[in-house]
Structure formats: C-alpha cells, structure tokens
N, C-alpha and C positions, 0 to 999 in steps of 0.2 A: 732371414726373416723379412717378409715383405713390409712395405711402408704401412699398409693398413693394419697388419698384425702388431707392428711397433706402436702405432697410435692407440690400438686397443689395449695393449699392455700398459702404456702410459696412463690411460684413463682408469684402468683397474687399480694400478698402484696408487694414484692420487685419491681414488675413492676409498680404498682401504686405509690410507693414511689419515684421511679426514674423519672416518667413522670411529676410530679409536675403540675397536671392539674389545670385549673382555676375553674372548677366545677366538681362535682361528681354525678354519676347516682344513682338511687335507687338500682341497682345491686351492685354498689361499696359499698353502705352503708350496704347492707345485708351481703356482704363479711366481712366487718369490724365487724359487730355484731357477726358473727360466730367466728371470731378471738377473740373478747372480751369475748365471752362465754367460750372459751378454757382457756383464762387467769383466769377467775373466777373459773374454775374447777381445775386449777393447771396442766392442760394437756400440756400447753406450758408455758415456763417461760424464762425470759431474760438471765438467767445463770443456769447452772446445773453441778453437779459433773462430773469430768473427771480426772481420776487418771493419765492420760498421760500428763497432763499439770503441769507446775511448781507449780502453786497455788492449784492444785487439782480441779480446776473449769474451765469451758469454757463459754464464752459469746455467746449467740445466737443473732447475729446481726440482723437477719431478724425479730425477735420478737420485738426488740427495734424500728426497722423501722415501724412495725405495730402500736406500741403505738404512735409514732410521727405522723403517718398517720391519726390516730384518731383525733388529734388536727386540722389537715388540713380539714378533712371532716366535722367536727362539726361546727355549728354556735353558737353564744352566746344566751342562752335562760334563762328564769327564771326556776330554779330547782324546780320541783314539789315535794311535800311531805316533804319539809324541815320545821323545826320549825320556822325558820326566813328566810328572803329573801336571796337567793344566785343566782348569775348570772354566768354561766359557759358554757363550750362547751357541746352541746347537746349529744355528743358521750360519755361523762363521767359523768353520774348522780351519785347520792349516791348509794352505793352498797346496795342491798336488802338482808336481812337475813330472815330465817324462824326458828321456834322453833327447827325443826329437823336439822338445821345447827350446833347445839350444840356449838354455840359461845355465850359467856356471855358478854353482852354489858351493863355496869352499867350506870344508868342515870347520866347526867351531862354535855352533850355537845360534845361528841366524834363524829368524822366523818371518814368514810371509803369510798374511792372513788371506783367506779366501775372499773373492769378490774384488780383486784388483787385477790390473793388467800389467804383466811383466813381459817386455818384448824380447825378441831374439837377440842373443849376444850380450844380454845384461849380465854383469858380474856382481855377485853378492859376497863381500868379504866379511868374515865373522868378527864379532857378532853385530848384525845389523837387523833392522826391522822395517817392513813395509806394511802399512795398515790398509784396511778395507777402503775401497773406492779410489785408491791411488792409481795413477797411470804412469808407468815408467817405460819410456820408449826404447827402441833398439839401440844396442851398443853402449848403454850407460853403465857406469861403475858406481856402485853404492859401497863405500868403504866401511871399515870397522867402526862400530859404535855410532853409525849414522842412522838417522830416522827419516823415513818418508811418511809423513802424516796422512791421516784419512782425507781422501779426495785430492791430495796434492797432485799436480800435473808436471811431470818431468819429461823433457824432450829427448831427442836422439843424441847419442854420443856425449852425454854430460859426464862430469866427474864430481860426485858428491863425496868430498874427502872426509877423513876420519873425524868422528865426533860432531859432525855437522847435523843440524836439525832443520828439516824442511817441514814446517808446520802445515797442517792441512787446511782446516776450516770446513767442518761438517755442518755445524750450526752457527748462525741461523741459516736456514735452507736457501735463502736468497743471496747469501754472501758469496762472492767469488773466492774460490780456494787459492792457495799459493800456486803460482805458475812459474816454472823454470823452463825457458825455451831451449831450442837445440844448441848444442855445442857450448854450453856454459860450464865453466870451471869454478867450483865452489871450494875454497880452501878449508883447511882444518878448523874445527871449532866455530864455524859460522852458524848463524841462525837466521832463517827467513820466515816471517810470520805474517798473520793478519791479512791475507789476500794479496801480498806483494807480488808484482809481476817483474821477473828478471828477463829482459829481452835477449835474443839470440847472441851467442858468442861473447857474452860478458864474462868478466872474471871478478870473483869476490876474494879479496886477500884474506889471509888467516885472521879469524876473530871478528869478522864483519857481522854486525847485527842489523837487520832491516825489518822495520815494522811501520805501522800507520802513524806512529807518534813522533818518529825521528826524521827530520828533514835530511836530505842528501845534498851536499854542496859540490857543485860541478865546477872545478877550477879551470877546466878547459873551455867550457862554453859560457861561464860566468852566470849560471842560473842556479836556482835552488829547486830541487824536485821534492814535492810534498804530496801526500794523499789529501783528497778532499772528500766531501760527503758523497759524491757520486763517482769518484775515481780513486782507485788504489794507488799506492806508491808504485811508480814504474821506473825501473832502471833502464836507461837507453841501451840500444844495441851496441855491442863491442865496448861498453864502458868497463874500466878497470877501477874497482872500488876497494878502498882500504879503510881500516879503522882509524879515525882521527879524533880531534877534540876541538872545542871552541870555548873561549873564556866567557865566564859569567860577567855581564856588563853592569850590574847594579847590586846594591844591597851587600849583606855580609859575604856572599859568594865572591863578589869583586874584591872586597877588602881582604879576604883570606887568600886570594889568588887561585880560586878554584876554576876548573873547566868541566864541561859536560862532554860526554861521548857524542860523536857524530860521524857517520860514514862520509867519505870524501871520494869523489871521482878525480883521480890524479892524471889519467890519460885515457886514450881509447886504443883498443887492441891494434897492434902493429906487428911487423915482422919480428921485432925483438921479443915481444910477448910470445909469439908462436914458438920461437927457439927455446924459450924457457920452459914451456909446457909440453913440448913434443915427446918427451921421454915417457909420458904416461901411456902411450900406445903400446909400449913394450910389455905392459902388465896385462893386457887384454888377452 
C-alpha cells in the first residue's frame, strides 16, 4: 500500500469512528477488512518506536480507533471453524495460520484473535491467548496460560512465561499500550499493565507486577522509577526486576509491622544472567 493510500485509509477510519453511524455499508465493511489485513501483516500497529518521545514509543491513535470501529461494525455470530462453540463479533474471527507462517502452535486450546501480528518463529504453548491489535515479533515464546492483551507490543525473541499477563490498553485511544521490547524475559505469574514500557534485554523475576501506581526501586543506580502524567513507567534496558516489599512508615501499618509490595531492580543483566536463561533456546 502506497503512502497516499494509507493516508486515505486513516482518514476514512477516523471519519467513520467519529460519525458513530447506526448502520454500516458493505463499502464500510470492506474498508475495515483492508485495515484488519494490514494489522495481520504488521504494516499498521497501535504503537511503534519513536526515539523523539520520552518512552521511545508513540501511540497511533487512528489504529486504535480502527480496532474499536471493528467492534461497532460487526454483529455477534457463531465463530466458524472453532473446536467448540464461540459467539463473537463477526469482524474478529479466529486468526488463520498456514504452515508457511512459520508459527508453532502446540495443541491444547490456545486462541489468537484476528487483527493481530504474530511473527515468524513465534511459539504458542497451550493454553494461551493473543488479542486483537497485539504485535508479537519474531522468535518470541508465549507460554501456557499467558495473555497478550489488545494492542500490546512484544518484541523479538522474548519469553512470556507461564501465567504471565501482558495487559494491552485499547482504551482510551490516546494511551500508550504496554510495550515489551526485544529479548526480554518475563518470569512466571508476572503482570505488566497500564502502558508500562519494559526496555530491551530486561528480566522480570517470577511474580513481578508493574503498573502506573507502583514505583520501582533501583538498588543499583539509587533512583526510583515512577510513571508521571506524561510518561509511563519505564523499566531501563537490561534491568533485572524482582518482587520486593517496603515497610509502611506511619500510622497503624507501621505499628503492625506491615509492608507494601514493590518491584526492585537488584542488578543489570550480565554474563551470569545469560547463563541462567540460555536453556530456553532449547525449547524453540
């Protein structure tokens, strides 16, 4: 698609989104299908790298509008081709793969919704789920019971371990979705939410939870990483983050000896870290 065609598609998507029509024509549906095809190909995405922005990423608001438009256009139908009964919007069937997609989908009940990009060499361990608008780049493993939320951006050669949740952020349309950059290892039962950006080659230890409300204490650099009104929580490149706690400093919480959960950066990735995680390549 040429730049002029993409600009026209963006204009029409934004126009339809703002109109909030009571019904949609066949031409409107074909327009949405063209947009959905571009999502599947990874040629449009809800966020993309932008080194001029504080987080290194920018949100593509019009793409998120197009995804939401698909929910308006579609009616609820019985999903064809599923192993069991599903009833969902006709505009978002199950994503179809071919052998030359080079995506490994292990039997056992995983689902991938149409309108997302899944790169070559991605491994899907059952049961896991990838939602609409997500972008999962080449060589990444999505382990059992893991979720890649709507519009979440996951880089190359990541490992999203069992039962981890990568929240997306579809709404509000101007909000940056969760971003996991290249070569990140996310341990089991982790949760990354509310537009958090995890920079390349970071490691999240088992049970780490990251969101806008919880500061991250960096023991190595002696700083505290926080989200602000115009900046998401950003985990620095190569950071190794584990679940920790900090004592309550006043009131009954102090008297009772209580502590609050907090993520802590205990080191930055080194050769010792590489040795501990290198065995995951045998699973690919």
